[in-house]
C-alpha positions in Angstrom: 0.0 0.0 0.0 1.4 3.4 -0.9 0.7 6.7 1.1 2.0 9.9 -0.3 4.2 11.9 2.1 6.2 15.1 2.0 9.0 15.2 -0.7 12.4 15.2 0.8 14.2 17.5 -1.7 17.7 16.8 -3.2 20.2 14.4 -1.7 23.8 14.4 -2.7 25.1 11.0 -4.0 28.7 9.9 -4.7 29.8 13.0 -6.6 28.7 16.6 -7.0 27.2 15.7 -10.5 25.0 12.8 -9.3 22.1 13.5 -7.1 18.6 12.2 -6.5 15.3 13.7 -5.3 12.9 11.4 -3.5 9.2 11.8 -3.5 6.0 9.8 -3.0 7.4 7.9 0.0 5.4 5.1 1.5 5.7 2.8 4.5 5.3 -0.9 4.0 5.8 -4.2 5.9 8.7 -4.5 8.3 9.5 -0.7 8.1 10.3 -0.9 4.4 9.9 2.2 2.2 9.0 2.7 -1.4 10.5 5.8 -3.0 10.4 7.4 -6.4 14.0 8.3 -7.1 14.9 10.9 -9.7 18.5 10.9 -11.2 20.4 14.0 -12.2 19.8 13.3 -15.9 16.0 13.4 -15.4 15.5 9.7 -15.5 14.0 7.9 -12.5 13.2 4.5 -10.9 11.2 3.2 -8.0 13.1 1.8 -5.1 11.5 -0.5 -2.5 14.0 -0.8 0.3 13.9 -2.7 3.5 14.0 -1.1 7.0 17.0 -1.4 9.2 19.3 -4.2 7.9 22.7 -5.0 6.7 23.7 -5.5 3.0 20.9 -7.3 1.2 20.3 -8.5 -2.4 18.9 -6.1 -4.9 16.5 -7.2 -7.7 16.2 -4.8 -10.6 13.0 -5.1 -12.6 12.6 -4.0 -16.2 9.2 -3.4 -17.7 7.8 -4.5 -21.1 7.5 -2.1 -24.0 4.9 0.5 -23.5 4.6 0.0 -19.8 6.0 1.6 -16.6 7.9 0.9 -13.5 4.7 1.4 -11.5 2.9 -1.2 -13.5 5.7 -3.8 -12.9 5.6 -3.1 -9.2 2.0 -4.2 -9.1 2.3 -6.9 -11.8 5.2 -8.8 -10.2 4.4 -8.5 -6.5 8.1 -8.3 -5.8 7.9 -5.6 -3.1 5.8 -7.8 -0.9 8.1 -10.8 -1.6 11.1 -8.6 -0.8 9.7 -7.8 2.6 9.2 -11.5 3.3 12.5 -12.7 1.9 14.8 -9.9 2.7 15.7 -8.1 -0.5 15.3 -4.7 -2.0 13.7 -4.0 -5.4 14.4 -1.3 -8.0 11.9 -0.9 -10.8 13.5 0.7 -13.8 11.9 3.1 -16.2 12.8 3.1 -19.9 12.9 6.3 -22.0 9.4 6.7 -23.6 8.6 3.3 -22.0 11.1 1.4 -24.2 14.5 -0.1 -23.6 17.6 0.1 -25.9 17.9 -3.7 -25.9 20.1 -4.3 -29.0 17.6 -4.3 -31.9 14.1 -3.9 -30.4 12.0 -2.0 -29.6 10.8 1.5 -30.4 14.0 2.7 -32.0 15.4 3.6 -28.6 19.0 4.8 -28.6 19.2 5.9 -24.9 22.2 4.9 -22.8 20.4 2.2 -20.8 23.6 0.5 -19.6 24.7 3.8 -18.1 21.2 4.2 -16.6 21.5 0.9 -14.9 25.0 1.7 -13.5 23.6 5.0 -12.1 20.6 3.1 -10.7 22.8 0.6 -8.9 25.1 3.3 -7.5 22.2 5.4 -6.3 20.3 2.5 -4.8 23.5 1.4 -3.0 23.8 4.9 -1.4 20.2 4.8 -0.2 20.2 1.3 1.2 22.9 -1.3 2.0 23.3 -3.5 -1.1 25.2 -6.8 -1.3 27.1 -6.2 -4.5 27.6 -9.9 -5.1 23.8 -10.4 -5.2 22.4 -8.0 -7.7 19.8 -9.6 -10.0 17.7 -8.7 -13.0 14.1 -9.6 -13.8 12.8 -8.4 -17.2 9.6 -9.0 -19.2 9.4 -8.8 -23.0 11.5 -5.7 -24.1 12.6 -5.5 -20.5 13.7 -9.1 -20.7 15.7 -8.2 -23.8 17.3 -5.4 -21.9 18.1 -7.7 -19.0 19.9 -10.0 -21.5 21.9 -7.1 -22.9 22.8 -5.9 -19.4 24.0 -9.2 -18.1 26.0 -9.8 -21.3 27.5 -6.3 -21.6 28.0 -5.5 -17.9 30.0 -8.6 -16.9 30.5 -9.2 -13.2 27.7 -6.8 -12.1 24.7 -9.2 -12.1 24.7 -12.6 -10.5 21.9 -13.9 -12.6 18.8 -12.8 -14.6 15.3 -14.0 -14.9 13.7 -13.3 -18.3 10.1 -13.7 -19.2 8.9 -13.5 -22.8 12.2 -11.9 -23.8 15.0 -12.7 -26.2 18.8 -12.5 -26.6 18.9 -10.1 -29.6 21.4 -10.4 -32.4 22.8 -6.9 -31.7 23.9 -7.9 -28.2 27.6 -8.8 -27.6 27.7 -11.9 -25.4 30.2 -14.3 -27.0 32.8 -13.8 -24.3 30.6 -13.3 -21.3 29.6 -16.1 -18.9 25.9 -15.6 -17.9 23.4 -17.3 -15.7 19.8 -17.0 -17.0 16.4 -18.5 -16.3 14.0 -18.0 -19.3 10.2 -18.4 -19.2 8.5 -18.3 -22.5 5.1 -19.2 -23.9 4.9 -21.7 -26.7 2.1 -19.7 -28.4 3.9 -16.3 -28.3 3.7 -14.6 -31.6 5.0 -11.2 -30.4 8.5 -12.7 -29.6 8.3 -16.2 -31.1 9.9 -19.0 -29.1 11.3 -20.6 -32.1 12.3 -17.4 -33.8 10.9 -15.5 -36.7 9.2 -12.2 -37.4 7.4 -10.7 -34.4 6.9 -7.3 -32.8 7.6 -4.3 -35.1 8.8 -6.7 -37.8 11.8 -7.8 -35.8 13.3 -11.1 -36.9 13.9 -12.7 -33.5 16.4 -15.6 -33.0 15.1 -18.9 -31.7 15.5 -19.4 -27.9 17.2 -22.7 -28.6 20.2 -20.8 -30.0 20.9 -18.7 -26.9 23.4 -21.0 -25.3 25.5 -21.1 -28.5 25.7 -17.3 -28.5 27.0 -16.7 -25.0 30.4 -17.3 -23.3 31.8 -20.6 -22.2 30.5 -21.9 -18.9 27.2 -20.1 -19.2 24.0 -21.6 -17.8 20.6 -21.0 -19.4 17.5 -22.8 -18.3 14.4 -22.5 -20.6 11.0 -23.1 -19.0 8.2 -23.3 -21.7 4.6 -23.0 -20.8 1.3 -23.1 -22.7 0.5 -19.5 -23.3 1.2 -16.4 -25.3 3.1 -13.2 -24.7 2.6 -12.5 -21.1 4.0 -12.4 -17.6 2.5 -15.5 -15.9 1.3 -14.9 -12.3 3.5 -17.8 -11.1 6.7 -16.4 -12.7 7.9 -14.2 -9.8 8.0 -16.9 -7.1 9.9 -19.3 -9.4 12.4 -16.7 -10.5 13.1 -15.3 -7.0 13.7 -18.8 -5.6 16.0 -19.6 -8.5 18.0 -16.3 -8.5 18.7 -16.6 -4.7 21.0 -19.5 -5.4 23.5 -17.4 -7.3 26.2 -14.9 -6.4 29.1 -13.2 -8.2 31.3 -14.2 -5.2 30.8 -18.0 -6.0 
């Protein structure tokens, strides 16, 4: 549940050129707080952080094309799960509701890798984060962005959960060892499981080729289900349980 409180104004973070403003604060279970965080470049994210605690895992959630961070907070139920399981959650917001994922979607050319670096740095200033246990969960275009991030920001993310997404051909992953859990509907025509023309005329690669396009030692698990292009209600609990088993320290 979210209750609007008084905005806190500007907070200096890391350097004089990086700052955040926090607004729309809300109290939740166990003293946790949900904050809308504005970065210095005008972009933002939602941070659901625990109350008093030591360094904890951080799950970064990336929305599907045309949707928002607020939508993903409600759709995934990750804030409540974070309260119960002891992790913080950051819900990212793409420029014009799209992510620059390496070939889809919306013609976005924004620096989303730089955005994720700023998000992590800022979230780590606002709440203690275990840097060995930072995870990604992305859906559709957000899943594509999660794939790009874990591939092109090696060593930052312990693992990624990707729902109805794809490893796009424009992503450089040949030399990166990744750990990924994919969930994909067999009847998906927006991002076809077996590849082919889908959203906005993009020719998507088949999911079965993903392991051949990433670095040696990678682990990719594909869970198929009978369904189309969606975020199944059971996906969150499966992904959180699976992600918790991985760390960059291992």
